[in-house]
N, C-alpha and C positions, 0 to 999 in steps of 0.2 A: 684140379678141383679138390677142395678140402675145406674143413672148417677153419675159419681164421682166428677163432678164439679158443680158449681151453675148455669150452663147455662140452666138447665131445672129441673123440678121436675118429678118424675116418680113413678109408683107403678106397680108391677108385681105380678101375682099369677100363680100358676101351678096346674092344675087339673090332678091328677095321675089316669091313667086308666090301668087296669090289662091286657087287651087283645088288646089294641089299643095304638096308639101314645098318649103320654101325650099332654095336651093343655096348652100353655102359653098365658095368656092375659095380655097385658101391656097397660097402659095409660100414655101419656107423655104430659106435659105442658111446653112450652117455653114462658116465659114472652117476650113481644115485645121489651123490651130494652136490651135483651141479645144478644150477638154476635152470628150470624148465623153460621159462620165458626166453632166456638168451638162446637156449638150444632151439626152440621153436622158430625164432626169428632167423637164425643161421640156416636152419633146414629149409625154411621157406625161400630164402635167397638162392640156395643151391638148387632147389627144385625149379625155381623160375629160370635159372640159367640153362639147366639141362633140357627143360621142356621146350625152349626156343631153338634147340639145335637139331630137331628132327631125328632123334636117335631113339632106339628102344632102350629103356632103362629098367634095371632091377635094383631096387634099394632095399637092403636087408640090414638087420642089426638088433642090438639089445639097447633099447632106449630107457630101460629102468623106469617104466611108466606104468602105474597101476590104472588101467582103463576102467576097472570096476569102481575105483575109489574117486577118481577125478570126475566130478559131475559137471563142472564148468571149466571151460578152456579159456585161453587167452582170447579176448574179444567175444567170449561166449559161443565160439564156433566149435562144432564137433570135429574130431580128427579126420573122419572119413570125408567130410565136405571139404576140408582144407587141402587135402591131398588130391582132389579131383582136378587134374590139369591135363592138357593134351599129352598123350604118351604115357600117362600114369593110370594105373588102376589100383585103388586102395584095397588092401587086404591086411587085416590085423588078426592075430591070434593071441589070446591071453594065456599066460602060464601062471600057476600058483605055486 
């Protein structure tokens, strides 16, 4: 599991557990000069794949995205809505 283009760098590990759901931990870095639309599409594909696998997922990273500045997203959707999928809970914290 990884980004297929150079829009971001990622690393994922899976912790296999015998009697509980496996845990997937991923960290993603999007350089500030990379296209956000490409990154968003790739991230959406990764989230779709993982959400179908019935695993607990923790997705962390530095996406170099100014949530305070970006009023409109791709397709006009907010980030929190876009990340609401089975197995995912959206949590964003801004830094300045």
